[in-house]
C-alpha positions as CSV (number, residue, x, y, z in Angstrom):
1,X,-36.6,17.4,94.9
2,X,-33.9,17.5,92.6
3,X,-31.7,14.7,91.9
4,X,-28.3,15.5,91.1
5,X,-26.5,12.5,89.6
6,X,-23.0,12.2,89.4
7,X,-19.8,10.6,87.8
8,X,-17.9,9.4,90.8
9,X,-18.6,9.1,95.0
10,X,-16.0,11.8,95.4
11,X,-17.8,14.1,93.0
12,X,-21.0,13.4,95.3
13,X,-19.5,14.3,98.8
14,X,-18.1,17.8,97.3
15,X,-21.4,18.2,96.0
16,X,-23.0,17.6,99.1
17,X,-20.9,19.5,101.3
18,X,-20.9,22.7,99.2
19,X,-25.1,22.7,99.0
20,X,-25.7,21.2,102.6
21,X,-26.9,18.4,101.7
22,X,-25.8,16.5,104.9
23,X,-28.0,13.1,105.3
24,X,-26.1,10.1,103.9
25,X,-28.9,7.3,103.1
26,X,-26.7,4.4,101.6
27,X,-25.3,5.5,98.2
28,X,-26.9,8.7,98.2
29,X,-27.1,12.2,100.2
30,X,-30.2,13.7,100.7
31,X,-31.4,17.2,102.1
32,X,-31.7,20.7,101.6
33,X,-34.5,20.0,98.7
34,X,-31.6,17.5,97.0
35,X,-30.8,13.7,96.4
36,X,-27.3,13.2,95.7
37,X,-26.2,10.1,93.9
38,X,-23.4,8.8,91.8
39,X,-22.1,6.6,89.3
40,X,-19.0,4.5,89.0
41,X,-17.6,6.0,85.8
42,X,-19.3,4.0,83.2
43,X,-22.1,2.3,84.5
44,X,-23.5,1.2,81.1
45,X,-22.1,0.8,77.5
46,X,-22.6,-0.8,74.3
47,X,-23.8,-4.2,74.2
48,X,-21.5,-7.6,72.7
49,X,-22.7,-8.4,69.4
50,X,-24.3,-11.4,70.7
51,X,-26.9,-9.7,73.0
52,X,-27.9,-8.7,68.5
53,X,-27.7,-12.1,67.7
54,X,-26.3,-15.7,69.5
55,X,-24.4,-16.5,66.4
56,X,-22.2,-13.3,66.8
57,X,-20.5,-15.7,69.7
58,X,-18.9,-17.6,67.0
59,X,-16.3,-15.6,65.1
60,X,-17.3,-16.1,61.1
61,X,-16.0,-13.9,58.1
62,X,-19.6,-14.4,56.5
63,X,-21.6,-13.0,59.4
64,X,-19.4,-9.3,59.1
65,X,-20.3,-6.7,59.0
66,X,-22.6,-6.5,62.5
67,X,-24.1,-3.4,61.8
68,X,-27.1,-2.9,64.5
69,X,-30.5,-1.5,63.2
70,X,-31.0,-0.4,66.9
71,X,-27.9,-0.1,69.0
72,X,-28.4,-1.2,72.7
73,X,-26.8,0.0,75.6
74,X,-26.5,-2.3,78.8
75,X,-25.5,-1.9,82.3
76,X,-21.9,-3.2,83.3
77,X,-21.9,-6.7,84.2
78,X,-19.8,-5.8,87.4
79,X,-22.1,-6.4,90.6
80,X,-21.6,-3.1,92.3
81,X,-22.4,-1.2,89.2
82,X,-25.5,-2.9,88.5
83,X,-26.3,-2.3,92.1
84,X,-25.7,1.2,92.1
85,X,-27.8,1.4,89.0
86,X,-30.3,0.0,90.5
87,X,-30.4,3.1,93.4
88,X,-30.2,5.8,90.8
89,X,-33.1,4.1,88.6
90,X,-35.4,4.3,91.8
91,X,-34.2,7.6,92.5
92,X,-35.0,8.5,89.2
93,X,-38.5,7.1,89.6
94,X,-39.4,8.6,93.1
95,X,-42.6,10.5,92.5
96,X,-40.8,13.5,94.5
97,X,-38.2,14.1,92.1
98,X,-39.2,16.5,89.7
99,X,-36.1,17.6,87.8
100,X,-32.9,15.7,87.2
101,X,-29.6,17.6,87.3
102,X,-26.6,16.1,85.5
103,X,-23.6,16.6,87.6
104,X,-20.8,14.5,85.8
105,X,-17.9,16.2,84.8
106,X,-18.5,18.7,82.3
107,X,-17.1,17.1,79.1
108,X,-18.3,14.4,76.2
109,X,-17.6,11.3,78.4
110,X,-19.2,12.8,81.2
111,X,-22.5,13.4,79.1
112,X,-22.5,9.7,77.8
113,X,-22.2,8.7,81.5
114,X,-24.8,10.3,82.5
115,X,-27.2,10.2,79.5
116,X,-26.8,6.2,79.1
117,X,-28.2,5.7,82.7
118,X,-30.7,8.3,82.5
119,X,-32.0,6.8,79.1
120,X,-31.6,3.1,80.5
121,X,-34.0,4.3,83.2
122,X,-36.3,5.6,80.6
123,X,-36.7,8.5,82.5
124,X,-38.6,11.7,81.1
125,X,-38.7,13.7,83.7
126,X,-36.5,17.5,82.8
127,X,-32.4,17.6,82.9
128,X,-30.6,20.7,83.8
129,X,-26.6,20.4,83.3
130,X,-24.3,21.2,86.2
131,X,-21.5,22.8,84.1
132,X,-18.2,23.1,86.4
133,X,-14.2,24.0,85.7
134,X,-13.4,23.9,89.6
135,X,-14.4,21.9,92.5
136,X,-14.1,24.9,94.9
137,X,-16.9,25.1,97.1
138,X,-17.5,28.8,95.4
139,X,-17.8,27.6,92.0
140,X,-19.9,24.3,92.9
141,X,-22.5,26.9,94.6
142,X,-22.5,29.3,91.8
143,X,-22.9,26.5,89.0
144,X,-25.9,25.1,91.2
145,X,-27.2,28.7,90.9
146,X,-27.0,29.1,87.1
147,X,-27.5,25.3,85.9
148,X,-28.1,25.1,82.2
149,X,-30.6,23.7,80.6
150,X,-30.0,19.9,79.4
151,X,-31.1,20.5,76.0
152,X,-28.3,22.6,75.3
153,X,-25.8,19.5,75.6
154,X,-27.5,16.9,73.4
155,X,-25.1,17.2,70.6
156,X,-22.0,16.8,72.9
157,X,-24.0,13.8,73.6
158,X,-24.3,12.7,70.3
159,X,-20.8,13.6,69.6
160,X,-19.9,11.0,72.5
161,X,-22.8,8.3,71.4
162,X,-21.3,8.4,68.2
163,X,-17.8,8.1,68.8
164,X,-18.5,5.0,71.0
165,X,-20.6,3.7,68.1
166,X,-17.8,4.3,65.4
167,X,-15.2,2.3,68.1
168,X,-17.3,-0.5,68.7
169,X,-17.8,-1.0,64.6
170,X,-14.4,-0.6,63.7
171,X,-13.4,-2.8,66.7
172,X,-15.8,-5.3,66.2
173,X,-15.7,-5.7,62.5
174,X,-12.2,-5.4,61.8
175,X,-10.8,-7.3,64.7
176,X,-12.9,-10.4,63.8
177,X,-12.4,-10.3,60.4
178,X,-8.2,-9.7,60.1
179,X,-8.6,-12.3,63.1
180,X,-10.0,-14.9,60.6
181,X,-8.2,-14.2,57.0
182,X,-5.0,-13.9,58.9
183,X,-5.4,-17.0,61.4
184,X,-4.2,-14.7,64.4
185,X,-5.5,-12.5,67.1
186,X,-5.6,-8.7,65.6
187,X,-6.5,-6.0,67.6
188,X,-7.9,-3.4,65.4
189,X,-9.0,0.1,67.0
190,X,-10.1,3.7,65.8
191,X,-7.3,5.6,67.6
192,X,-5.0,2.3,68.6
193,X,-4.2,1.6,65.1
194,X,-3.0,4.4,63.4
195,X,-1.2,5.3,66.7
196,X,0.5,1.9,66.1
197,X,1.3,3.0,63.0
198,X,3.3,5.7,64.0
199,X,5.5,3.9,66.5
200,X,6.0,1.0,63.6
201,X,6.6,3.6,60.9
202,X,9.4,5.5,63.0
203,X,11.4,2.1,64.2
204,X,11.3,1.3,60.5
205,X,12.9,4.2,59.9
206,X,15.5,3.8,62.5
207,X,16.1,0.3,61.5
208,X,16.7,1.7,57.9
209,X,18.7,4.1,58.7
210,X,22.0,4.3,56.7
211,X,24.7,6.8,58.6
212,X,26.4,8.9,56.3
213,X,29.6,10.9,57.7
214,X,31.0,14.5,56.9
215,X,33.4,16.7,58.3
216,X,33.8,20.4,59.0
217,X,36.8,22.5,60.0
218,X,36.9,24.3,63.3
219,X,38.9,27.8,63.5
220,X,40.0,28.2,67.5
221,X,37.0,26.1,68.6
222,X,34.6,29.1,67.6
223,X,33.9,29.1,63.9
224,X,33.0,26.1,61.8
225,X,33.3,25.8,58.2
226,X,30.5,24.6,55.9
227,X,30.6,20.4,56.1
228,X,32.1,18.5,53.3
229,X,31.9,14.9,52.5
230,X,35.5,13.6,52.3
231,X,38.4,14.4,54.4
232,X,40.3,15.1,51.6
233,X,38.3,18.2,51.0
234,X,38.5,19.2,54.8
235,X,42.3,18.5,54.5
236,X,42.6,21.2,51.5
237,X,40.3,23.6,53.7
238,X,43.3,23.4,56.4
239,X,45.9,23.4,53.7
240,X,44.5,27.0,52.0
241,X,43.9,28.3,55.6
242,X,47.5,27.5,56.9
243,X,49.4,30.1,54.7
244,X,46.2,32.8,55.0
245,X,45.1,35.5,57.5
246,X,41.8,34.9,59.2
247,X,39.6,38.2,58.8
248,X,36.4,38.8,60.3
249,X,34.7,39.9,57.6
250,X,30.6,40.6,59.1
251,X,29.5,40.9,62.6
252,X,25.5,41.1,62.8
253,X,23.3,41.7,66.2
254,X,20.1,41.0,66.2
255,X,17.5,41.3,69.2
256,X,15.2,38.9,69.6
257,X,12.0,38.3,71.8
258,X,10.3,35.3,72.8
259,X,7.2,35.4,74.2
260,X,6.2,34.3,77.5
261,X,4.3,30.5,77.0
262,X,1.0,29.7,76.9
263,X,-0.9,27.6,80.0
264,X,-1.5,24.4,80.2
265,X,-4.1,22.1,78.2
266,X,-4.0,18.6,79.6
267,X,-1.9,17.6,76.3
268,X,0.7,19.9,77.4
269,X,0.7,19.0,80.7
270,X,1.4,15.0,80.0
271,X,4.0,16.1,77.8
272,X,6.3,17.9,80.1
273,X,5.1,15.8,83.1
274,X,6.9,13.2,80.9
275,X,9.8,15.4,79.7
276,X,10.4,16.7,83.2
277,X,9.3,13.9,85.6
278,X,8.9,10.7,83.8
279,X,5.6,10.5,84.1
280,X,3.4,8.7,81.5
281,X,0.7,10.3,79.9
282,X,-1.9,8.1,82.2
283,X,-0.2,8.9,85.2
284,X,-0.1,12.5,84.8
285,X,-3.6,12.2,84.0
286,X,-4.9,10.1,87.4
287,X,-2.4,12.9,89.1
288,X,-4.0,15.9,87.9
289,X,-7.5,14.3,88.2
290,X,-7.0,13.4,92.0
291,X,-5.4,17.2,92.6
292,X,-9.1,18.2,90.8
293,X,-10.8,16.3,93.0
294,X,-8.9,17.9,95.8
295,X,-10.3,21.1,94.8
296,X,-6.5,22.3,93.9
297,X,-6.6,22.0,90.2
298,X,-9.2,23.4,87.4
299,X,-11.0,20.3,85.3
300,X,-8.0,18.8,83.3
301,X,-9.3,17.4,80.4
302,X,-9.4,20.4,78.5
303,X,-8.0,21.3,75.0
304,X,-7.7,24.8,75.8
305,X,-4.7,26.9,76.7
306,X,-6.5,30.4,77.5
307,X,-8.8,31.7,79.9
308,X,-12.0,33.9,79.4
309,X,-12.3,37.4,80.1
310,X,-15.0,37.2,83.3
311,X,-11.4,35.2,85.0
312,X,-9.2,37.8,84.8
313,X,-9.9,39.0,88.2
314,X,-10.0,35.7,90.0
315,X,-6.7,34.6,88.4
316,X,-5.6,38.2,89.0
317,X,-6.5,37.3,92.7
318,X,-4.8,34.0,93.0
319,X,-1.6,35.3,92.2
320,X,-0.6,36.8,95.8
321,X,-1.1,33.5,97.8
322,X,0.6,31.6,95.4
323,X,3.8,33.4,95.3
324,X,3.6,33.1,99.4
325,X,2.6,29.6,99.1
326,X,5.3,28.5,96.0
327,X,8.9,27.6,97.6
328,X,10.7,27.9,94.1
329,X,9.2,31.9,94.0
330,X,10.7,33.3,97.3
331,X,11.0,37.4,96.4
332,X,9.5,37.1,92.9
333,X,6.8,39.3,92.0
334,X,4.4,39.7,88.7
335,X,2.6,42.3,87.3
336,X,-0.8,41.8,87.3
337,X,-1.9,43.2,84.1
338,X,-0.1,40.5,82.1
339,X,-3.4,38.3,83.0
340,X,-4.7,39.9,80.2
341,X,-2.5,38.3,78.1
342,X,-4.2,34.9,79.2
343,X,-7.4,35.8,77.9
344,X,-8.7,34.4,74.3
345,X,-12.5,33.7,74.7
346,X,-12.6,32.1,71.0
347,X,-10.2,29.6,71.8
348,X,-12.0,28.6,75.1
349,X,-14.9,26.3,74.1
350,X,-15.9,23.8,76.9
351,X,-13.5,24.5,79.8
352,X,-10.2,27.0,80.2
353,X,-6.8,25.8,81.0
354,X,-5.5,24.0,83.6
355,X,-4.6,26.3,86.4
356,X,-4.4,26.1,90.0
357,X,-7.0,27.1,92.9
358,X,-7.1,29.2,95.9
359,X,-7.5,26.2,97.9
360,X,-3.8,25.8,97.5
361,X,-3.1,28.2,99.8
362,X,-5.2,26.4,102.7
363,X,-3.2,23.2,102.6
364,X,0.4,22.1,104.0
365,X,1.7,20.7,100.5
366,X,4.7,18.8,102.2
367,X,1.6,16.6,103.3
368,X,1.0,15.6,99.5
369,X,2.5,12.7,97.3
370,X,5.6,13.8,95.7
371,X,4.0,13.0,92.4
372,X,0.8,15.1,93.0
373,X,2.9,18.2,94.6
374,X,5.1,17.6,91.4
375,X,2.3,18.6,89.0
376,X,1.0,21.2,91.3
377,X,3.9,23.0,91.0
378,X,4.5,22.0,87.4
379,X,0.9,23.9,86.7
380,X,1.8,26.7,89.0
381,X,5.2,27.3,87.7
382,X,3.4,27.5,84.2
383,X,1.2,30.3,85.3
384,X,4.2,32.4,86.5
385,X,5.7,31.7,83.3
386,X,2.6,32.7,81.1
387,X,2.3,36.0,83.0
388,X,5.8,37.2,83.1
389,X,7.9,39.4,80.9
390,X,9.1,38.6,77.5
391,X,12.5,37.0,77.7
392,X,14.7,39.2,75.3
393,X,18.2,38.4,73.8
394,X,20.8,39.7,71.4
395,X,21.5,37.0,68.9
396,X,25.2,37.8,67.1
397,X,26.6,36.5,63.8
398,X,30.0,36.4,62.8
399,X,31.5,35.6,59.2
400,X,35.3,35.0,59.3
401,X,37.3,34.3,56.0
402,X,40.4,32.6,55.6
403,X,42.3,31.2,52.5
404,X,38.8,31.8,50.5
405,X,36.8,29.6,52.7
406,X,34.0,31.4,55.0
407,X,33.7,30.1,58.9
408,X,30.7,31.3,61.1
409,X,30.4,31.2,64.5
410,X,27.1,32.5,66.8
411,X,26.4,33.9,69.9
412,X,24.1,35.2,72.2
413,X,23.5,37.5,75.0
414,X,20.5,37.9,77.4
415,X,19.1,41.4,78.0
416,X,16.4,40.6,80.0
417,X,15.8,37.3,81.8
418,X,12.4,37.8,81.8
419,X,10.0,34.7,82.2
420,X,12.8,32.9,81.9
421,X,13.7,33.1,85.1
422,X,10.5,32.1,86.4
423,X,11.3,28.8,84.6
424,X,14.8,28.6,85.8
425,X,13.9,28.9,89.6
426,X,11.6,26.0,89.5
427,X,13.7,24.2,87.7
428,X,16.5,24.6,90.2
429,X,14.3,24.1,93.0
430,X,13.0,20.5,91.4
431,X,16.6,19.6,91.0
432,X,16.2,19.9,87.0
433,X,17.8,21.4,84.3
434,X,17.7,24.6,83.1
435,X,16.1,25.2,79.3
436,X,19.5,25.5,76.9
437,X,17.3,28.6,75.5
438,X,18.9,30.6,78.4
439,X,22.9,29.6,78.1
440,X,25.1,32.9,76.6
441,X,28.0,32.2,73.9
442,X,29.8,35.8,74.1
443,X,31.3,36.7,70.8
444,X,34.1,39.5,71.4
445,X,34.4,40.2,67.2
446,X,34.8,43.0,65.4
447,X,34.2,43.9,61.9
448,X,37.4,43.9,60.0
449,X,39.3,41.9,62.9
450,X,42.5,39.6,62.1
451,X,42.8,36.8,64.2
452,X,46.3,35.8,65.7
453,X,47.5,32.5,65.8
454,X,44.0,30.7,64.2
455,X,43.8,27.3,65.0
456,X,42.4,24.5,62.6
457,X,41.2,21.2,63.6
458,X,39.1,18.6,61.6
459,X,35.7,17.9,63.3
460,X,33.6,14.4,61.8
461,X,30.1,14.2,62.3
462,X,27.9,11.5,61.8
463,X,24.1,11.7,60.4
464,X,21.8,10.4,63.3
465,X,18.8,8.4,62.6
466,X,15.0,10.0,63.8
467,X,14.5,9.3,67.6
468,X,12.3,6.9,68.7
469,X,9.0,8.3,70.6
470,X,8.5,8.9,74.1
471,X,5.7,9.8,75.8
472,X,6.3,13.3,75.0
473,X,6.8,13.2,71.1
474,X,4.1,10.7,70.6
475,X,1.7,12.9,72.5
476,X,2.7,15.7,70.1
477,X,2.4,13.5,67.1
478,X,-1.2,12.5,68.2
479,X,-2.1,15.5,68.9
480,X,-0.9,17.1,65.5
481,X,-2.3,14.2,63.2
482,X,-4.0,15.6,60.4
483,X,-3.2,19.3,61.7
484,X,-3.2,20.6,57.8
485,X,-6.9,19.9,57.7
486,X,-8.0,21.7,60.9
487,X,-10.1,24.8,60.2
488,X,-10.6,27.7,62.3
489,X,-13.9,26.0,63.5
490,X,-12.4,23.3,65.6
491,X,-9.1,24.6,67.6
492,X,-7.2,21.1,67.3
493,X,-8.1,17.9,65.3
494,X,-5.8,14.9,65.8
495,X,-6.1,11.2,67.2
496,X,-8.1,10.9,69.7
497,X,-9.2,13.6,72.8
498,X,-6.8,15.0,75.4
499,X,-8.3,12.9,78.2
500,X,-8.1,9.3,75.9
501,X,-4.6,9.8,74.0
502,X,-3.0,8.4,77.5
503,X,-5.2,5.0,78.1
504,X,-4.6,4.8,73.9
505,X,-0.7,4.4,74.5
506,X,-1.4,2.0,77.9
507,X,-3.8,-0.3,75.6
508,X,-1.1,-0.5,72.6
509,X,1.6,-1.2,75.4
510,X,-0.5,-3.6,77.5
511,X,-1.7,-5.7,74.5
512,X,2.1,-6.6,73.5
513,X,1.8,-4.1,70.4
514,X,4.7,-1.6,71.7
515,X,6.8,-1.7,74.4
516,X,8.8,1.0,76.8
517,X,12.6,1.2,76.8
518,X,13.7,3.7,79.3
519,X,11.7,6.6,77.9
520,X,11.3,5.2,74.8
521,X,8.2,3.4,73.0
522,X,9.1,1.2,70.7
523,X,7.1,-1.0,68.5
524,X,7.4,-5.0,69.0
525,X,7.3,-7.5,66.0
526,X,3.8,-8.1,66.7
527,X,3.0,-4.6,66.7
528,X,4.7,-4.4,63.4
529,X,3.2,-7.1,61.9
530,X,-0.3,-5.7,62.8
531,X,0.5,-2.8,61.1
532,X,1.7,-4.4,57.9
533,X,-1.5,-6.5,58.1
534,X,-4.2,-3.7,58.6
535,X,-6.3,-1.8,56.1
536,X,-4.3,1.4,54.7
537,X,-7.4,3.5,55.9
538,X,-7.1,2.6,59.4
539,X,-3.2,2.7,59.7
540,X,-3.6,6.4,58.2
541,X,-3.5,9.1,61.1
542,X,-4.8,11.5,58.8
543,X,-7.9,9.7,57.9
544,X,-8.8,8.8,61.5
545,X,-8.0,12.3,62.8
546,X,-10.7,13.6,60.4
547,X,-13.4,11.6,62.0
548,X,-12.2,13.1,65.7
549,X,-12.7,16.6,63.6
550,X,-16.0,15.3,62.4
551,X,-17.3,14.5,66.3
552,X,-15.9,18.0,67.5
553,X,-17.9,19.6,64.7
554,X,-21.2,17.3,65.4
555,X,-20.9,18.6,69.3
556,X,-21.2,21.9,67.7
557,X,-24.4,20.9,65.8
558,X,-22.3,21.5,62.6
559,X,-22.6,17.7,61.7
560,X,-25.6,15.2,61.7
561,X,-24.7,11.8,63.9
562,X,-26.9,10.1,61.0
563,X,-24.8,11.3,58.2
564,X,-21.9,10.1,60.3
565,X,-22.8,6.9,61.1
566,X,-23.4,6.6,57.4
567,X,-20.4,7.2,56.5
568,X,-18.9,5.0,59.2
569,X,-21.3,2.2,58.1
570,X,-20.0,2.6,54.4
571,X,-16.2,2.4,55.4
572,X,-16.5,-0.4,57.3
573,X,-18.6,-2.2,54.1
574,X,-16.0,-1.2,51.9
575,X,-12.7,-1.7,53.7
576,X,-14.6,-5.7,54.7
577,X,-15.1,-6.3,50.8
578,X,-11.3,-5.1,49.9
579,X,-9.8,-7.1,52.7
580,X,-11.9,-10.4,51.8
581,X,-11.0,-9.8,47.8
582,X,-6.9,-8.7,48.6
583,X,-5.6,-10.6,51.5
584,X,-2.2,-11.2,51.0
585,X,-2.5,-15.2,51.3
586,X,1.2,-15.3,51.4
587,X,1.3,-13.7,55.0
588,X,-1.5,-15.8,56.6
589,X,-0.1,-17.6,59.4
590,X,0.0,-20.8,60.4
591,X,-2.8,-22.3,61.8
592,X,-2.5,-23.0,65.6
593,X,-3.9,-26.4,64.9
594,X,-1.9,-27.1,61.6
595,X,0.1,-30.1,61.4
596,X,-1.0,-31.8,64.7
597,X,-2.1,-35.2,65.6
598,X,-6.0,-36.0,64.8
599,X,-7.0,-37.4,67.9
600,X,-10.9,-37.6,66.8
601,X,-13.9,-35.6,65.5
602,X,-15.7,-33.2,67.3
603,X,-19.1,-33.5,68.9
604,X,-20.7,-30.5,68.2
605,X,-19.1,-29.2,64.6
606,X,-17.8,-32.8,63.2
607,X,-14.3,-31.2,62.9
608,X,-11.0,-32.4,63.9
609,X,-9.6,-32.4,67.2
610,X,-6.4,-32.0,67.9
611,X,-3.8,-32.3,70.4
612,X,-2.6,-28.6,72.1
613,X,-0.1,-28.1,75.2
614,X,-3.3,-28.0,77.6
615,X,-6.1,-29.4,75.5
616,X,-7.7,-31.4,72.8
617,X,-9.5,-28.8,71.0
618,X,-11.4,-28.6,67.7
619,X,-9.5,-27.1,64.7
620,X,-12.2,-24.6,63.7
621,X,-11.9,-22.6,66.4
622,X,-10.8,-19.9,64.1
623,X,-13.1,-20.7,61.1
624,X,-16.3,-21.4,62.9
625,X,-15.6,-20.3,66.3
626,X,-16.0,-23.8,67.9
627,X,-14.5,-23.9,71.0
628,X,-14.8,-27.2,72.2
629,X,-12.0,-28.4,74.0
630,X,-10.6,-31.4,76.3
631,X,-8.8,-30.0,79.3
632,X,-5.9,-32.5,80.1
633,X,-5.7,-31.3,83.9
634,X,-9.2,-32.0,85.3
635,X,-10.3,-32.5,88.9
636,X,-13.4,-34.2,89.5
637,X,-16.1,-33.5,92.5
638,X,-13.2,-31.4,94.0
639,X,-11.4,-34.6,95.4
640,X,-10.8,-36.9,92.0
641,X,-7.8,-36.2,90.2
642,X,-7.2,-37.7,86.4
643,X,-5.4,-36.5,83.6
644,X,-6.6,-37.1,80.0
645,X,-4.3,-38.7,78.2
646,X,-4.0,-39.0,74.3
647,X,-5.6,-42.7,75.1
648,X,-8.2,-41.3,77.1
649,X,-8.9,-38.5,74.3
650,X,-9.5,-40.9,71.7
651,X,-11.9,-42.9,73.4
652,X,-13.9,-40.4,75.1
653,X,-14.2,-38.8,71.5
654,X,-15.1,-42.2,69.7
655,X,-17.6,-43.9,72.7
656,X,-18.0,-40.8,75.2
657,X,-16.6,-42.8,77.8
658,X,-13.5,-44.9,78.9
659,X,-12.8,-47.0,82.1
660,X,-9.9,-45.8,83.7
661,X,-8.4,-47.8,87.2
662,X,-5.8,-45.0,88.5
663,X,-7.8,-42.4,89.5
664,X,-6.7,-40.8,92.7
665,X,-9.3,-40.1,95.6
666,X,-7.3,-37.1,97.9
667,X,-10.0,-37.4,100.5
668,X,-9.3,-41.4,100.8
669,X,-5.6,-40.8,99.7
670,X,-6.1,-44.0,97.3
671,X,-6.3,-44.9,93.5
672,X,-9.9,-46.4,92.4
673,X,-11.3,-47.7,89.1
674,X,-14.0,-45.9,87.5
675,X,-15.7,-44.7,84.4
676,X,-15.5,-41.5,82.6
677,X,-18.1,-40.2,80.9
678,X,-18.3,-37.0,78.1
679,X,-20.7,-34.5,78.8
680,X,-20.8,-31.5,76.7
681,X,-23.7,-28.9,76.6
682,X,-22.8,-27.2,73.4
683,X,-20.7,-24.5,75.8
684,X,-18.9,-26.7,78.4
685,X,-17.0,-30.3,78.0
686,X,-17.9,-31.5,81.5
687,X,-17.3,-35.2,82.9
688,X,-19.0,-37.1,85.4
689,X,-17.7,-40.5,86.8
690,X,-19.7,-44.1,86.7
691,X,-18.7,-46.5,89.3
692,X,-19.2,-49.7,87.4
693,X,-16.7,-51.6,86.0
694,X,-17.6,-52.9,82.0
């Protein structure tokens, strides 16, 4: 019996249908020599610091850095995930299971999901790898017939695990360290922080921008002079030209060709999804993932924009049914030979570009959610554009002399629309404006021509500040971060991966460090302050991109996990040491507990207990991690209510109890007297009532 472990239930269902595994038994399928079960995404992950040592429950700078000697992976605490892990573990240990097939998504995270479960179950059975780029039935059957050796993907697992450990070390150590040093919560992340830094730097550049005015003289609203800084200079140009003849001194014509675009990788799809439809990066990923699970798109988490040569025939066979199915391509035809243009074996690593599948022809697209249909149309349109002909146009530049000044006019005439026609048809169907590159400007000038009745006007021009990032431009910036250091061994560098960039942006916004303002992503005051206080190495996009580059090399077997983690640990130690010595005391925020009235001493640590809006809390919360607190609003035995006022808190902290004669019983709808007794177990401060008067 072969056990297949999938990443999600929908994946297991598709595998079972393709492989004729018909019997469903609880949380797995059985039949035809297979057992097929699933995870719910990440069933397990790295343990929190307090699992290694109880002392880490409190945030204390002296306890840093936290550098586990032996990393612990634990099952997620969610009951559904714990239950499913138990199912998988029992199946892994079944005596009739002789082989395990890793059937999770074919990528770095999928490998990590499987290996965590496999290792936690202490399984030693041989592993095969199912590696798919499409969920079509034919692709699944072919994949099962051509399983890979599981050991061949260990480098991919090491890359994923090291990424996870590096993120843990950065997040756990630096979030604690800088929160303690500056006495405020500071979320530091390996990818999040440099991404936020780019957003903050853009906002600072906009705020610091000083507009500058310039002038230019227009000739017949067609040709323009060079810009000058003052109105006086512009007036002089007009004066010089008003009594002179305007003569065309040169006309230059140049044939230009724009080649068809490449296919989509995930990042370019997310960018255009944002630019055309306004979808966030995460929304686009979720939509194309749904299409993939419905077998209508190939695997979405890809960084390639090409296909392999063995795919050329299948892509060619896609064209006719797609042309017939797509409402924006009525009457169009394509040259099948152009499919070869999409082939580049060297630039296809784990997965080829995002493509529609042959299953599209079997569905009624009108029944699809509009958002999914939009993304499917977008992916299909890109394929049509990519196999189209070159877009050819003639660029015209004319220079006109008048009064000793040169005026320049530019024109363009399209000679072959080529692939731009497919783009135009798609955008027209979607109700979107076509690209400006398709617009024509006809210049009817000849060299030596005299322009009669030349008219001159002065135009004002202002320099513009840089634009705020949109999801489109931020994804582009994240993808290209550190690009100057990218080598031929790694196709793309950048912050994060195509699959994680959207979630990084969402996390920054959820934590209040940036916000969406229409299509813009704008840094908040909290985000700007975090970046101003964070260690410079971790705000550097180039620095963090180098880590991504190293992880990619690790997946290729060119960097050892031990060397990478050693470098990360060294960096953590260096930054913590520098941070402690160089923290800007003038920037340390006032304590949340400073200048508040002390009402007593903490029974746990002896610190001052001060009044807050909802509690009486220990002032050593930040410095020593003491979480002692008396909540003002309380409920005894589900029916007795009391409010802990300042006099009551003072007495409880001093004597441990106080008699109160105005407690309220909801059950009996009356007030009564009783003694409130403080009971603190070191983790929670609770109360009990004694009904004997003093």
